[in-house]
C-alpha positions in Angstrom: 140.2 88.1 185.8 142.6 87.5 182.6 141.5 86.7 179.1 142.3 83.3 178.2 142.1 83.8 174.5 144.9 82.1 172.6 145.5 82.6 168.9 146.8 79.2 168.5 143.7 77.5 170.3 141.2 79.6 168.1 143.0 78.3 165.1 142.6 74.8 166.5 138.9 75.2 166.7 138.7 76.8 163.3 140.5 73.6 161.9 138.4 71.5 163.9 135.0 72.9 163.1 135.2 75.6 160.5 134.8 73.3 157.4 131.6 71.8 158.7 130.1 75.1 160.5 132.0 78.0 159.3 134.7 80.1 161.1 132.2 82.4 163.1 130.6 79.2 164.7 133.7 77.7 165.2 134.9 80.7 167.3 131.6 81.1 169.0 132.2 77.8 170.2 135.6 78.5 171.4 134.8 81.8 173.2 131.5 80.0 174.7 133.7 77.4 176.1 136.2 79.9 177.6 133.4 81.9 179.2 131.8 78.4 180.6 135.2 77.4 182.2 135.1 80.3 184.5 132.9 79.5 187.5 132.8 83.0 188.5 130.9 83.8 185.2 128.6 81.2 184.8 127.6 77.8 186.4 125.7 74.8 185.3 124.3 75.8 182.1 123.9 79.5 182.9 124.8 82.2 180.6 124.1 82.5 176.9 126.0 83.2 173.8 125.2 83.8 170.3 126.4 84.8 166.6 124.3 86.2 163.7 125.2 84.5 160.2 123.5 82.8 157.5 122.0 79.5 156.4 121.9 78.2 152.8 118.3 77.3 151.9 117.2 74.4 149.7 116.4 77.0 147.1 120.1 78.2 147.1 119.6 81.4 149.0 121.7 82.6 152.0 119.1 83.3 154.6 120.0 85.4 157.7 120.1 83.3 160.8 120.9 83.7 164.6 122.9 80.9 166.1 122.1 80.8 169.8 122.7 78.5 172.8 119.9 75.9 173.1 118.1 75.5 176.2 119.7 73.1 178.5 123.2 73.4 177.0 126.3 74.1 179.0 128.8 76.6 177.7 131.7 74.8 179.3 131.1 71.9 177.1 129.1 73.2 174.2 129.7 71.7 170.6 129.0 74.0 167.4 125.4 72.2 167.2 124.5 73.5 170.6 123.9 76.7 168.8 120.5 76.2 167.1 119.9 78.3 163.9 116.5 80.6 164.0 115.3 82.7 161.2 116.8 86.1 162.3 114.5 88.2 159.9 111.5 86.7 161.5 112.7 87.0 165.0 113.4 90.6 164.5 110.2 91.5 163.1 108.8 90.4 166.7 110.1 93.7 168.0 106.9 95.4 167.2 105.2 93.6 169.9 105.0 94.7 173.4 104.8 91.3 175.1 104.4 87.7 174.2 103.7 84.9 176.6 106.6 82.0 177.5 104.5 79.4 175.5 103.6 81.5 172.3 107.3 82.7 172.2 108.6 79.0 172.3 105.9 78.3 169.7 107.2 81.0 167.4 110.9 80.2 167.9 110.4 76.4 167.1 108.3 77.4 164.0 111.1 79.2 162.7 114.0 77.0 163.4 115.8 75.9 160.1 116.1 72.4 161.4 112.7 71.1 163.1 114.7 68.4 164.9 116.8 70.9 166.6 116.4 71.6 170.5 114.6 74.5 171.7 116.4 77.8 171.5 117.0 79.9 174.8 114.3 81.9 176.2 116.7 85.0 175.7 116.7 84.6 171.7 114.7 87.7 171.1 117.2 89.8 173.0 120.2 88.4 171.1 118.3 89.2 167.7 117.3 92.6 168.7 120.8 93.6 169.8 122.9 95.0 167.0 126.3 93.1 167.4 127.0 90.0 165.4 128.5 88.3 168.6 126.4 88.5 171.9 127.7 87.4 175.3 125.7 87.1 178.3 126.9 85.9 182.0 125.8 85.9 185.3 129.2 87.3 186.6 129.6 87.0 190.7 131.1 90.4 190.9 128.6 92.1 188.7 125.8 90.7 190.9 127.6 91.7 194.0 127.4 95.3 192.9 123.7 95.1 191.5 122.2 93.2 194.7 122.7 96.2 197.3 120.9 99.5 197.9 123.3 101.8 196.1 123.9 99.4 193.2 123.8 101.6 190.4 126.1 104.0 192.0 128.6 101.2 192.4 128.3 100.1 189.0 128.9 103.4 187.4 131.9 103.8 189.6 133.2 100.5 188.5 132.4 100.4 184.8 131.9 104.0 183.7 129.1 105.6 182.2 129.2 103.8 178.6 127.6 100.6 180.1 124.0 100.6 180.2 122.1 99.8 183.4 118.6 98.1 183.1 116.3 97.5 186.2 115.2 94.2 186.9 112.8 92.6 184.4 111.6 89.1 184.4 113.6 87.0 181.5 111.4 86.6 178.6 110.1 88.4 175.7 109.4 91.6 178.0 113.2 91.7 178.8 114.0 91.8 175.1 111.8 94.8 174.4 113.4 96.7 177.1 116.8 95.9 176.1 116.1 97.0 172.6 114.7 100.3 173.5 117.8 100.8 175.8 120.1 99.9 173.1 118.2 101.9 170.5 118.8 104.9 172.8 122.3 104.8 173.2 123.7 103.3 169.7 127.4 103.6 170.6 127.0 101.4 173.8 128.3 97.8 173.7 127.6 96.4 177.0 124.5 96.4 179.4 124.3 95.3 183.1 120.7 93.7 184.0 120.1 94.3 187.7 119.9 91.1 189.7 120.7 89.0 186.4 124.0 89.8 185.0 125.9 91.3 182.1 125.7 91.2 178.4 128.0 92.5 175.9 127.9 92.6 171.9 130.4 93.4 169.1 131.4 92.3 165.9 134.0 89.5 166.5 134.0 86.6 169.1 137.4 87.9 170.6 136.0 91.5 170.8 133.0 90.4 172.9 134.9 87.7 175.2 137.7 90.2 175.9 135.2 93.0 176.7 133.2 90.7 179.0 136.5 89.7 180.8 137.4 93.5 181.0 134.3 94.6 182.4 134.1 92.0 185.1 137.7 92.7 186.0 136.8 96.1 186.4 133.9 94.9 189.0 136.3 92.6 190.8 138.9 95.5 191.4 136.1 98.0 192.6 134.8 95.3 195.1 138.3 94.8 196.2 139.1 98.4 196.7 135.5 99.0 198.4 135.6 95.9 200.9 136.9 96.1 204.4 136.6 92.7 205.7 135.7 92.1 209.3 138.6 90.2 211.1 137.8 86.5 211.6 137.8 84.8 215.0 137.2 81.3 213.9 136.2 78.5 216.0 135.6 76.1 212.9 136.1 72.5 213.8 138.8 70.6 212.3 137.9 68.3 209.2 137.7 65.0 211.5 135.0 66.7 213.3 133.1 68.2 210.3 133.2 64.5 208.9 131.7 63.2 212.0 129.0 65.8 212.2 128.1 65.0 208.5 127.8 61.6 209.0 125.4 62.1 212.0 123.3 64.8 210.2 123.0 63.8 206.7 120.6 60.6 207.2 118.5 62.6 209.6 118.1 65.1 207.0 117.8 63.2 203.8 115.2 60.8 205.4 113.0 64.1 206.3 113.3 65.5 202.8 111.8 62.4 201.2 108.5 63.7 199.7 105.3 62.0 200.1 103.9 61.1 196.5 100.6 59.1 197.6 101.3 56.4 195.3 101.1 52.9 196.7 103.9 51.5 194.5 106.4 54.2 195.4 105.1 56.4 198.3 108.3 58.8 198.2 110.4 60.8 196.0 113.7 60.6 197.6 116.4 63.2 197.4 120.3 63.1 197.2 122.5 65.2 199.3 125.8 66.9 198.6 127.8 68.6 201.4 129.4 72.0 201.2 131.9 72.3 204.1 134.8 74.4 202.9 136.4 76.6 205.4 135.1 79.7 203.1 131.5 78.7 203.5 131.8 77.8 207.2 133.3 81.3 207.9 130.2 82.7 206.4 127.7 80.5 208.2 129.6 80.9 211.5 129.5 84.6 211.3 127.6 86.3 214.3 125.2 87.8 211.6 125.5 84.5 209.5 121.7 83.6 209.7 120.6 87.3 208.8 123.1 87.4 205.8 122.6 84.0 204.4 119.0 83.1 204.9 118.0 85.5 201.8 117.1 84.6 198.2 119.6 83.8 195.8 121.6 86.3 193.4 119.4 85.9 190.4 115.9 84.4 189.8 117.5 82.0 187.4 118.8 79.9 190.5 115.5 79.4 192.1 114.4 76.2 190.8 117.8 74.6 192.0 117.8 76.5 195.5 114.4 77.3 196.2 113.6 81.0 197.5 115.4 80.6 200.8 117.5 78.0 202.7 116.4 76.5 206.0 118.6 77.0 209.0 119.4 74.9 211.9 120.4 76.9 214.9 122.9 76.2 217.4 123.0 72.3 216.6 123.1 69.8 219.4 126.1 67.8 218.2 126.1 65.6 221.2 122.5 64.9 221.5 121.2 62.7 218.8 117.7 63.0 219.9 118.0 66.6 220.5 119.5 67.2 217.0 116.7 65.4 215.4 114.2 67.4 216.9 116.0 70.5 215.8 116.0 69.3 212.2 112.2 68.6 212.6 111.7 72.2 213.9 113.8 73.7 211.2 112.0 72.0 208.4 108.8 72.9 210.1 109.6 76.6 210.2 110.7 76.5 206.7 107.4 75.0 205.4 105.3 77.2 207.5 107.3 80.3 205.9 106.9 78.8 202.5 103.0 78.4 202.8 103.0 82.3 203.9 104.8 83.0 200.9 102.4 80.9 198.6 99.5 82.6 200.5 101.0 86.0 199.8 101.2 85.4 196.1 98.2 83.1 195.5 96.6 85.5 193.0 99.6 85.3 190.9 99.7 81.3 190.7 99.4 80.5 187.1 96.1 78.3 186.4 96.9 74.6 186.5 100.3 74.7 188.1 100.9 73.0 191.4 102.8 74.4 194.2 106.2 72.6 195.0 106.6 70.5 198.1 107.2 72.7 201.1 110.6 71.5 201.6 113.8 73.2 201.4 116.7 72.2 198.8 119.5 73.9 200.9 119.9 73.5 204.7 122.6 75.9 206.5 124.2 74.5 209.6 126.5 76.4 212.0 129.6 74.5 212.7 129.2 72.4 209.4 128.4 74.5 206.4 125.4 73.5 204.2 123.7 70.5 202.9 122.1 70.6 199.4 119.6 68.6 198.1 118.5 67.3 194.5 116.5 64.8 192.9 119.9 63.0 191.8 123.4 63.7 192.7 123.7 65.9 189.7 121.0 68.2 190.7 122.5 68.1 194.2 125.8 69.4 193.0 124.4 72.2 191.1 122.5 73.2 194.1 125.8 73.0 196.1 127.8 75.2 193.6 125.0 77.8 193.4 124.9 78.0 197.0 128.7 78.5 197.7 128.8 81.2 194.9 125.8 82.9 196.6 127.1 82.7 200.1 130.6 84.2 198.8 128.8 87.1 197.1 126.8 88.2 200.0 129.7 88.1 202.2 131.5 90.4 199.6 128.6 92.8 199.9 128.9 92.4 203.8 132.4 93.6 203.4 131.2 96.8 201.9 129.1 97.4 204.9 126.0 97.1 202.7 122.9 95.2 202.8 122.3 92.4 200.8 119.2 93.1 198.3 117.7 90.2 196.3 115.1 90.7 193.4 111.5 91.7 194.7 109.7 88.8 196.1 107.0 88.9 193.5 109.6 88.5 190.8 110.9 85.6 192.6 107.7 84.0 192.9 106.9 84.6 188.9 110.1 82.8 188.2 109.6 80.0 190.5 106.2 79.3 189.1 106.7 80.1 185.5 104.2 77.6 183.5 107.1 76.8 180.9 109.2 75.4 183.7 106.5 73.4 185.3 105.4 72.0 182.0 108.8 70.6 181.4 108.9 69.1 185.0 105.5 67.4 184.5 106.5 65.7 181.4 109.8 64.0 183.1 109.8 60.4 183.5 112.0 59.0 186.1 113.6 55.6 186.1 112.4 53.0 188.7 115.1 53.4 191.1 115.5 57.4 190.9 116.7 58.7 194.2 117.6 55.5 195.6 121.0 54.8 197.0 122.4 51.0 196.9 125.5 49.8 198.5 127.0 46.8 196.8 129.6 44.7 198.6 132.0 42.7 196.6 131.4 45.1 193.9 134.7 44.5 192.1 134.0 40.7 191.3 132.1 39.7 188.2 128.7 39.3 190.0 128.9 42.5 192.0 130.0 44.5 189.0 127.0 43.0 187.2 124.6 44.0 190.1 126.1 47.6 190.3 125.6 48.0 186.5 121.9 46.9 186.7 121.3 49.2 189.5 122.6 51.9 187.9 120.7 51.4 184.6 117.5 51.5 186.6 118.4 54.9 188.1 120.1 54.1 191.6 123.2 55.6 192.9 125.5 53.1 193.9 128.1 52.8 196.3 130.6 50.1 195.0 132.6 48.7 197.9 135.3 46.1 198.0 138.7 45.6 199.4 140.7 48.9 198.5 142.8 48.5 195.2 143.1 48.4 191.6 140.1 46.3 191.0 137.8 48.7 193.0 139.3 51.9 191.3 138.9 50.3 187.7 135.4 49.5 188.4 134.3 53.0 189.7 136.0 54.7 186.8 134.4 52.4 184.3 131.0 52.9 185.7 131.3 56.6 186.3 132.1 57.2 182.8 128.6 55.7 181.8 126.8 57.2 184.9 128.3 60.3 186.2 127.8 61.7 189.7 126.2 58.2 190.5 129.0 56.0 191.5 130.8 56.2 195.1 133.8 53.9 195.5 134.3 53.0 199.1 136.9 50.6 200.4 135.3 48.2 202.6 136.3 44.7 204.2 133.1 42.8 205.2 135.2 40.6 207.7 136.2 43.9 209.7 133.3 45.4 211.7 135.1 48.9 211.9 135.4 49.0 208.2 131.7 48.2 207.7 130.9 51.0 210.0 133.1 53.2 208.3 131.7 52.4 204.8 128.4 53.1 206.0 129.3 56.3 207.5 
């Protein structure tokens, strides 16, 4: 991994944002985007950054403040306002406490924002406040997780990164993590970086460039160590060609999507449907098609942060019967039934840990692994399915790197995974969400490039549907799809289709 720092680009950010937000926050925005642009560092809102500064009060005083990424913001596209200002002195006084519930911590943070209209700060706000550096960067670097998620993880980390990097055993993200980080950093005052086992890497320092380049340097060392330690097995691949993969996808996806629709016992809308995104790259198929593919791939994600997106385990369809539609349908049913039984057993094992008032998720997977195809990833809309897909790809490739070290993949302990999956704060957010009336539905509109068709498409999208806009291929369809996709990202699919041609209609539906 190479540093992408550019003096010219840094000056541009200062010119763009410095007058309104100050130079530090302008540079904080710049390096946050640099981190967010690296998929092997953070995915879809993962990671965290902050800077310590000050806010001018109405009384004319400069009050110490921590500007930290707000919950739900994405480092890749963050604006200066995405780092919300919290009263730094107050948050630092919380270090006298041993623990604090998520709900109380959120309350304390919201009560000490400098702007009550600001979004909620990250759950890791106390960690960033307690660390001594003015700038703090945290990522879920693939290479770091590939080293921590195996039995000799600490040995490998020491060999890769040296003794100056602190290593912290897994702690559930939240206030307790901030307490442990504070103690570890206080015991090693010259340290400027720390690995959180099964979680990622955090670095701190006095400038945006210093912390960014320290992150890049340490991850590069981890990548180089992995390259030296790996002895990949020779691949004797019998992977099908792209045309065969597409045909298999067209056969399997409808079967699976229908069976993943969740019953809601509501007369007006009995099912909550899902959208699927395929993951059929050659690299992913090579992992799934390994002789030990099932043992390697059917295991928890790299970090508990990904659980809500991917569930604790993927499902597995064994030896799919591609030439037998009825047999394949039975295999899908069996795979989902097996997954549901395993999930119910998992819930039973941890029933005593279930927080009061929290209802279990439906016993349906978010990821289904399929030899000879790859993976199908589900979400309540296409954007969520894309996130599940990208995390699944990252996870599978990292597990393969561990296997190439002739090591066993080791995830966080199951009780830690359960605690993260059934965190009350997360479930409270889900409970308050209101879906539009056509959420999860997919519509196909013919003649979509015309005035009536385009109007129908737009109305369906406004009601929450995902829309395949179809018409004769050409400029009209392309222009419509681009215009709608700008307003409704991930929910528009252009399909060239001639309704007077039976083969074209069949191809469009496929």
